[in-house]
N, C-alpha and C positions, 0 to 999 in steps of 0.2 A: 158553466161548472166552475165552482170555486177552486182556486189553486191551493193544494193541500201540502205544499212544501215551501221552504224558504231558500233563498240563494245567498251564499256568502262567498265573496272572493277572498282568496288567501294568497299570501306571498311567502309563507313558511309552512312547513309540515309539523311544527312543534306544538300545535294545538292539541290538547288532550283528546278531543273528539277524533283526531286523525291517527291516534295511536295504532289501531288495527292495520292501517295502510302502511305504517312504518315497520310493522313486525310481520311482514308476509313470510319471513323465514321461520316463524315460530307458530305454525298453525295449531299445535296442540293447546297453546294458550287461548286461542280463539274458541276451540271446542269447550275448554274449561269454562270460558265466560259465556257460553251459550250463543255464540255468533259464528258466522262464516263470511268469507269474502268471495264475491263473484267478480270475475275479471274478464275483460274483452267485450266487444260490442254484442255478439250474438247471445252470450250468457246473460249480460245485463238486460238486454231486451226481453229475454224470456223471464227473468226475475221480475221485471216491471209488469208483465202481464200475468204473473202467478198470484197465488194467495199468500205468499210469504210477506212477513212484516219487515219492511225496509227501515234501517236505522239512519243511514246516510249514504251519499254518493260522492265520489270525487272524480272530476273529469275536466277536460279542457272546455273552453267556451264553444269551440267548434262542435264538440260532441253534444253539448247542451242544445245548440241551435238545431241539430238534427233530431234529437229525441223529444224536445219540449218546445217546439215552435208553435206556440199558442196562436200566433197570428195566422196560421194556416190550418183552419179547422177541417179542410178537405183531405188532410194527410191521412193515409191509411193506418199508420201506426199510432198517431197521437190520441184518437178517441179511446182506443183500448188501453193505452197507457194511463190516461187520466182517470178513466173509470176504475182502474185497479188500485189507485192510490187511496187507501182507506185511513192511514195513520200519518200524521205529519212527520216529515223528516227534512233534513238539510242537504242541499246540493252544494258542495264546495267546488268552486271553480278555481283552477290553477293554471299557470302557464305551462306549456309543454315541457320546457326545460326543467321545471321543478318536478314534474311527474317522471321525467326521465331519470331522476335520482332514485326512484323507487325500483327495487330489483325486478327484473323481468319485463321491462317496458315493451319489448317485442311481443310479449304475450298479453299483457293487460291493455296495451294500445292507448294508454292514457284515459281509460274509462273503467272505473271500479265501483263496487257497492258493498256495503256491509248490511247484513240482514240477520234476523234471529233464527236460530235453529228451531224448527217446529217443536211444540210440546210433544213429549213422547206419547205414542199410541200403544194400546195393548194389542197383543197378537189376536186375542179373542175378538176385539172390536173390528180389526181389519178383516179377519177371515169371515166373520159373519156378514160383513157388508159387501162381499163380492159374490158374483154369480158362479154357479158350478157348471162344468168342472173347473176348479180353480187351479192356477199355476203359480207356484211360489219359488223363489230362489233363496237359498241360505248360504251365508258366507262363513267359512270356518278357518280362521287363522290367516286370512289374506292381509298382508302387511303393506303391500305397495298400493298407495292411494291412487296412482294413475290406473292401475289395473281395476281397482274398485270403481273408478269413474267410468271406464269403458264398459264394464259389466252393467252398470246402471243404465248406460245409454242403450246397450243391447237389450236389456230388460224392457225398456220403453218401446224399442222398435218391434219387439216380438210379443208384446201384449202381456207381460208378466203382471200379476195382480198385486204383488207385494214382495218386499225384500226383507229377510230376517238377517240381521247383522249379529254374528256371534260375539261373545265377550273378548275374543282374541283377534278380532278383525278391525281394520282401520275404518273410521267413520266415512260414509259417503259425503259428509259435509266438510271434510278437509279441503283446503283450497284447490289442490291439484285434482282431487276427485271431482269436485264441482266443475272445474274447467274441462276435464276429460269427459264428463257426462254431457257436456254442452248444455247444461241447465236441465237435463232430463230429470234430475233428482227432485226438481221443484214440483213435479206432477205425479210422483210415485209414492205410495205408502211405504215408509221405512220403519221397521220395528227393531229396536236395539235390545237384544236378549242378554240378560246377565248369566244365563245358563242355557247354551244352545241345545244340549242333550235333553234337558227338561222341556224346552220349547218344541223340539221335534217330536218327543214322546207324546206331548199333549195334543198336537194337531193330528198325529197318527191315531190316537185313541178317540178323541172327541169329535174330529172332523173328517174321519175316513180318508186320510191323506197318505198316499204311498210315498215313502221317503227314498229317493233314488240318489245314490252316490255317483258323482262323476269320477270314476275310479280307474286309474291306469291298469292295464293288464287284466281287466275283468273279462270273463268269457262271454258276457252279454253285450251284443252290439246295440248301439242306439237305434239302428235300423230295424231290429227285431224286437225291441222293447216297446211295450204298449205305453205310450205317453199321453193317452187321451183321458185318463182318469184324473181325479184330484191328486196332484203330485206336488212334491217339493224337491227340486234338484239341489243337491249340496255340492258346493265348489270349495276346494281345499287350498291350503297354503301353496305358494308358488314353488317351493322346493320340496317340501315333505308330503304334500297332498293332505288328505283328510285325516284328522287325528283318529286314533283307535277308538276312543270313547264315543266319538260321533259315528264312526263306521258301525259300531255295534248296534246303534239304534236304527240304522238304515235298513230298509226292507230288501234292497238289492243294489248292486252296482251295475253300471253300464259304461262302455268305453267307445271311443271313436275309432273306427278302423282306419289305419294309416299305412302308407306305402313307403318304399325306398329306405327302409331302415329307420324311419322316424319314430321315436318312441314316445314323444309327447308334444303337446302344443302349449303355448302360453295360455294361462288360465282364462284370460279375457277372450282370446280367440276360441278356446274350447267352449266357452259359454255361448258364443254366437252359433257354433255348430249344433250344440245341444238344443238351443232355443229354436233354431231354424227347423230342425227335425221335428220338434214338438209342435210347432205351428203348422208344419206341412201335414202331419198326421191328423191334427184337429180340423184342418180345413178340408182335407181329402181323406176321410176315414177309409180304412181297409175294408174290403168286401168280406 
């Protein structure tokens, strides 16, 4: 198999091609430019075996030897990595001390990659391509990218068919979101909605989807709510919850029963509870 990447050793981070790595603290610039950064061994490995378009990689020679040891064709990881490389890119090799100058070395571990944010998909295309009963998650006003990343990982773990990101929510392709999703975002359909109210109204009307708000203080418990239909669970802002305009389009709300005077959970934790209950009901329907 032909090698579809080139290797370039660098002794400075001042190359224009390395600009995204030097600006890890400015992830919104990356989103504006249509790129994202993957950092850390596990996330980069998942990126390599995904359908994402890789632009470049930056790592130590030790990491290169582990990931691209062409001399060892019996390696379990290498065949899948090389098969997934469809577009040429550059692997920049740098000394560990140079990579330590990039913020967050303990997190990126001296191995990073830059890739293109996938071309936007329409909600109609996503929803018509999945089997029924479908399970969707919508994000309304989530601003903490780490929460968004954990929610994405939970969605992958519990078989969510697609994520609708509202216009006031952080992108799942922000650096911290990608890291906290552990690369799960590479395999999930993500739709960026410019008007979440309209998107939810459309799937309710055209695709028989019940819109369920994860809403504090609601009288309906998740344990008594039917989660086996076509549903979209809406998760709201970390402090204020779901906005009134989005609540108005929801068919119902549901809450997680809690004890010991606890009035709320972190939204990422709440997503795991909602999705676990949903998967349990779907795997073991009530009589």
